[in-house]
N, C-alpha and C positions, 0 to 999 in steps of 0.2 A: 188818857187812853186814845188812842186812832180811832176815827170815825170810818166806819164801812160804806164803800159807796159799792152797790151790787153790780155785777158785770152786766151788761145789755146782751145777754146771750138770746139768742133767736128762740122764741117760744115753739113746743113741740109741734102746737097746731099749725104754726107757720111752715114749719118743714114739711107736715104731711099736705098742706093745701098746695107748696111748691111743687112735689111729686104727683099729687093729683092733676094738677094744671098740666105739667110736662106730659103726662100719660095722654090727657085728652088730645093735646094738640098733634102728638103723635098719632093717635087714631084717627084724627079728621084728616091728617095728610094721607095717610092710608086710603081712608074712604074717598077722598075726591081723586086719588090716582086709579083706584079701582072702576069708579064711576065713569072717569075720562076713559079708560081702556075699553070698557064694555060699549061705550058710546062709539069708539073708534070701531068695534068690531061688527057693531050693528050697522053702521053706515060703511063700511067698506065696500070697495067695488068688487062684486063678485069675479070679475075677470083679473082684478088683481089684489087678491087677498093678502092680509097682513103676514108678513114673514114670520115663521117661528122664531127664527134666531132674534129678530127685532122684539118679538114679544118677551121672549126670555130675557134678553137683555134689561128691558125696562122692568119687568119683575125683580132681576138682580138688583138694579138700581134702587128701588124703593125699599129693598130688604135691607141693603147697607144703608140708607138713609136712617130707616127705622133702628137699626143696631147702634148707629152713632148717637141718634138722640136718647136711647136708653143708656148708652155709656155717659153720656154728658149729665144725665139726671142724676145718675149714681154717683159721679164723680162731684156734683154739687152738694149733694146730701153728704158725702163723706167730708167735704171741706167744711160744711156749716158744724158737723159733729165735731170735727178735731178743733175747730175755733173756740166752740163751746166749752170742750175738755180743757183747753187752754186758760180760758177765763175764769173757769172752776178752780183749776189748779193754781192760779196767780193769787187768787183770794186768799189763799193760804200763806202768802207772804206777807200779808198785812200787818204791821207791827213788827216786821224783822228788818234788820239791816242787810244792805247787799251793795257788792262791789259792781261798779258799772264804768264805761269808758268815761274819761275825765281827767282834768288836771287840778281841780279844786281840793282842798284840804282844811277842815274846820276844828281850830284849835277850841277846846271846851275844857276849861279849868286847867289840868295840867298836862293833857295829852290830846294829840292828834293822829288820827290813823288814815292811812291810804293805801293802795296797792300797786302791785306792778305785775304784769304778765311778759313771759319770756319764752320763745319758740325754742330756745336753747341755753345751756347752762354758760353762765359768764364768769369770768375770775376777778372781775372788777365792777362794781356798781357804785355811783353816787348820785346823790340826791340834793337839789337845792331849792330851798324854800324861800319864795318872793313874797313880799308885802303887796297890799293893794296897787302901789306906785310902780312895782315890778323890779323891785331892788332886792337882791339877794340880801338875806338876813341871817340864813344858816346853811352850811355846808355839811353833810353827812356822809362818810364812807362807810359804805354797808358790806364792802369786801365781795365775796364769790356767792351766787345766787343760783338755785338750780332751774331747770326747766319747769314751766307752770306757774301760778299765781302765789306771789308773796305778799306778806303784810309789811307796811312801813309805819314804823313808828316814830314820832316826834314829840319831844319832852315839853316843846314851849320855849326852849332855851335859844337866844341867839348866839352867833359867833362871839360878841362882845361880852357875852355873859349875863346879859340881862334878860329879863322876862318879857317874853312877847304878850302883847294883848291879846285877850280872848276875842275870837273873830273868824272872818274867813281869809284864807291865804292860798297861794297856787304853789305847785312844785313842778321843776323839771328833773328828769333822771337821764344819766348817761350811762353806756354799759360798754365793757370791751371783753373780748375774748381772745388771748395771745396776741395783745395789741391792736385787734381790727374791732371798729365800732360795731355794735349789735343793737338793732331796734327792739325798743322797749315799749310796750303798750301800758299807759297809765291808767290807773283806776281811781275812782272818787267812792268814797263810802257815803251813802246815805239812807234813810230809814223810809220803807213803804208806807205811805199813808192810804192810798186806796187804789182801785183797780176800775179801768173802764175798758169799753169794746167799741172801737170804731172802724173806719174804713182801712186804716194802717195797721188793723189787729189789735192784740191786747196790750194795753198800755199801763205803766206804773206812774202814779204820782208821786215823786220822792223828794218833795218840797223845793229847797234852794236849788236842786239839782233838775227840776223840772220834770215833764212827762218823758219816760224811757221806755221803749220797747221792750217787752219781755225777752225777746230774742237777744237783747244786749247785756242781759244779766250775767256776769260772770261766775259770781259766788254768793251765797246766802248765808247767812249768819243767825 
């Protein structure tokens, strides 16, 4: 059974404190400005009073700054809420398999599974399985494939007819459409064991595949 590592989501009390602090800073800035304006008016030269346009301009400036501060505070709260919801959503993936960018493929018993992602359909797609030394041991012709994500299966047999040892391998893919080379994104299959949240956002621990960003997950099983 996979162990659950709770996401380090930001507590509600912390979010509230952030909002209150930002509000207080905005109010303090307003108070300082108004005190400065009143002081200027008290000490103005009667023969050269403050220009109405200048006072209006200053009031408009403090109003603009206040609006920007409030907008920034709102965006910070929305960002925190979004990150928290991502972490909560990601915990539901624990124990599930997922396709993420990669070139590794693991042979377990009699089967190995990987994936590909195509931006357009192709009429010819070939997969090459390589051992730990980078030597090709199996070539598979998969023919035509549609746009999107497709699963690649390997029965563990080599081109020589021998059974490959259980373990980790890599694979390469080439695709053509009408004789032209087409870019293929290779996908590795791994199991999500835990979820964490840090400066880089929500991360999934996928064992041998390492830590993977939630945004890199292509498909969940």
